[in-house]
N, C-alpha and C positions, 0 to 999 in steps of 0.2 A: 480603434480596432489597433493601428498601425501599432500605438504602441504597445499592446496586449501582444501583437505579433513577439515583436521585440524581446519583451518578458519572458513568453513561451521559448524561444532561442536561448535566451542568455540564461535560464534554469536546465534545459535538457542540452546543453553544448557541456557543462563539467560533467554531468551524467554521461554521457561518449566518451571524453576524453580518459576520467579514470577507465570504462570498461575497455577503449582504445589502452591504455596502460598495463591493465592486467594482459590480454591478450597480448603483447609486448613482451614484457618481465616472464612466464609463460616459455614463449618460445625463443629466450635469451636465456633459459634456465635460469634466473635468478629465482623465479618459485618455482614448486612443485605439490605433486599432488599433498604430500604429507602437510606443505605450509598451507594448503586449501583449505584440509581439513580442521588446521589447529585454529585458523584464525576465522573459520565460518563457525566452527564451536564457540569460539571469545565473541563474536556478533552477539549471536544467539543468545549465549550464557550471560554474558557481563554489558558488553557497550550498548546494546541493543536495549534490555529492559533498564538500563541505566537512564540512558534518552529519554525514552517514554516517559519515566519514572519524572523526571525533572522538566519535561515540556508540559504535565499534568499539576505539579506542585505549582507552576509559575504562573499557572493562566488561571487567570481572574475569571470563576465560576459563576460569579453574580452580574457580568458584564453582557449584555446581549443575550441573554438567558431568554430562547424562545421556547417555550414548550409544543409549539403547534410545529414548529418547524424541525424539530430532534425526534416528535412524531413519526412524521413523514419520513423525515433520512430513514430511520430504524426500521420502518414499516418497507420503504422501499428497499432497503438493503436485503432483508430476509427475501423479499419478492426474486429480487437478483439472484441473492444464493440460490433459492429454491429453481431458478429457469436453467441455471447455469449447471446446477446438477445435474437437473435432469436430461442436457442434453447431454451432458458426457456421460451417462449412465447407455443413452441410447446410442450414441457416436461414438464414443473412447475405449479403446483394450481397460480392463479392468483396471489395471496398474498404474496404467493414467489419468484414471480420472478425479482424485484429489489432485493432484497437478493441475490440471485441466482448470476446474471447477476455483478452486484459487485464483489464478491468473485471471479468470474471467471477471470476477468479482471484487477483488480487492487494489484497491486505487493508491497511488504515492502522494496521500491528500494531505501528510505532514510539508511536504515538498512543495510538490509542485501546485494540488489545490491552495492550500493557504497562502502561498508566493502570490499568485494570480488575483487570488480575491482581495490582498490588499493591494493591489497594482492596481485592480480596476474602483476601488472601493472605502481604500484609506483604513482610517480607524474602526468602521463600521464594519469591514472585511474583514479587519484582522481579530477582532474582537469575537463576531457571530462564526469566524471558524475557526477560530482557537476552542470554542466550545460547542463543536462539532466534530475537533477534534481529539476531543474526549470520550465523545461519544463511539466515534469512527476507531478508535484505538480497541475497546472492550468488542465490538463487535466484529470490529476482522479478525482480530484473534483467537477468540472461542469459535465463529464458525470453520477458521480454516484448520485449529485443532482436532473439530470432529469430525469434517471430512476427508482432513489428512489421515487421522488417527483409523478411521473407518478402514483405508485402501491401503496402509502401511504396512510392510512386509514383517514389523517390529512391533506392533503394536496388537494383541489382541481385539479385536472389535466388538467385544461384550461391554454392553451400560459402562457397570462397575471400569470396567478396562479403561473407554474413553473419557467418563467424566476424572479419572486420574490422570489421563495425560490432558487434559484440560485444565487440572486445577495447580500440575506439576509445571505447566507452561512459563519459562521463567519471562516472556513476556507478558503476559498475563499478572502473573506474579507481580513483577513493576508497577503498573495500571494499576491493581488494590489496594498494595500498600502504598501509592502516592492519593488515592482519592482521599483518608480522614485526614492524612497532612494538608489537604487544598482546601477540604469542606471547611476543616475548624480552624483552616491559616494558621498553623502551626510552625512557627519560626526555626529556621536549620540555620546551624553555623556557617557563616560565608567560606570559610574552610572549607567545610562538606561538600556545600555545594559549586566551586571553582573546582576542586579537586572532581569534582563528579562531571560537571561541563569537561574537561581534559580529555577524561575518558570517555566521555559520551560522542568526543567527536571524534572520535574516529570509526565510530560505526559507520556513515555513509562511502568516506574512500577504499574503508579497507572491505568491504559488503561486495560494491564493484570490482574490486582487483578480484578476488575469490569469484563474481561471476566470469569475468574476461577470463580472467587463466582456464576457465572451465570451457568457453567456447571453441569449438575445435571446426571446420569445414565438416567431419562425418558426423557432429551433434545437429548440426544445422540441417544436415540434407534429412537424416535419422527425424528429426521433431518438427521437420517444415508444417508439413498438412495439419497437424494437429494443433501446435503453436500459432497460425496464423489462423484457426477455426476461432482459439481461445481470444486470438487478439479482436479480431473483426468482433467478438461478444464484447469484448472489454471497451472498446470506445467506439462502435457506432450501435450496435442493436441496444445496449441495456441503458446510455445514457440516452440513448432516445427514447425508448418507454419512458425511463425515471421522470426525464424533463417535462414530457408530454403529463406523466400523472402529478408532478408538480404543478405545472397549469391547471390541469382540469379541476386539483384540491383549492386552488384559490391563490398561489403565489405570483407575483410578479415583479420586476425592477431590480432590484438590489438580491433579495431574498431567490427569486428565479436562478438569476445569475450564478452566486455561491455555490445554490444546491448542483447548478450544471457541471460549475467547474470540479466538483466535489467527486460527483459521478464518472467524468468523464480524463480524470486523471490517470497517467498509467501504472501498469501494476508496478505495486512498492517492489523492494529490493527485498525489503523481509520477507514472502514469498518463498525468494530460493533459500534465503537463510532457516527456513521454517522446513523446504522440502528436503535438503541437507541434512538436517536435526533428525528425522524422522525417517530418515537411508531413502527418501523416495526418489523420484525420476528429477534430480536439481538440473539438469542438462536440456532439459524440455523446460520449467523454470527459468532458467537463465535467458532461453530463447525468444520467451514468452517478454520477460520486461524488454529485450532488445526491440523488438519490434513494436511496439506498445509506446515505447519512451520516443521512437522516433515518428507514429502515426500521429502521437501528442501535438505537434508541431503544425501538423496540416489538421485534425479533427477537431481539437480545441476553439483556433481561430474561425471557420467554418461553421463549426454550434454557433458561438457568439454573434457570428453576422446575421445568421439564419433567426435569432431570436431576437438582435434586434431589428431586421427586418419586416419582422410579425409585430413586433410594436410591443413585444412581452418586455423588454428589456431599457 
């Protein structure tokens, strides 16, 4: 478990470094609101869809394809989404409900979850995690688009408007465009893949710098209560419920541990990008990302220790 703790810290430390870099650059005056708006738009419309596209295209969909594992993950994700949304309706102001819900259920599985699964279970963790990753991308982006569209001041909440916002979402377009290429294994030119990788590699650092540039003491104070509630939901209550459900379903050992790691991942940086794209409370989204990333160092390792102590993994 010490190796897993070190791996968790190694993954989250660069995230915090980029967040603090964003804070420093904003205080030095090297970046401003116009830069953050432009860079966030570039990530949402360009670099992140490219990253998702390449991730699916390169995945071997036939490796470790376990229908039961995928079915449970989708069902558990839907249940977690419903719980987070119901709690937001009960406890949050109307304007913050979409941001709260997204922050409470959407995990950073492409970076934290997959890396830890690979660290613990090698090639098996990588293959199972990659297959789950494709499912995660489609589920998270679709559900986030729905809840953000309903509460966005810029999107009408009619069924047609919500459907339109979903299918116009660049992240979902990137996923849908990649699926037939991955399924039929259509070869793409090497120069196109390499160029796409260069472009996609800007996603995480640019998004984190924008998040850091958004953070201020005023935003931390204003969002602390709601952000802490969403973070507890994301890092404690929903992973606990989902993991117990997976155990009751019959999952054990590596499969149970991988499911836990995916459910217990901190909130994804994409949640900030999508919040900003719909003119939502992106400051609240940024604070949730910071809190959950910090909490992941503790909650992930405690959860794995409890699962090991119980003899389930």
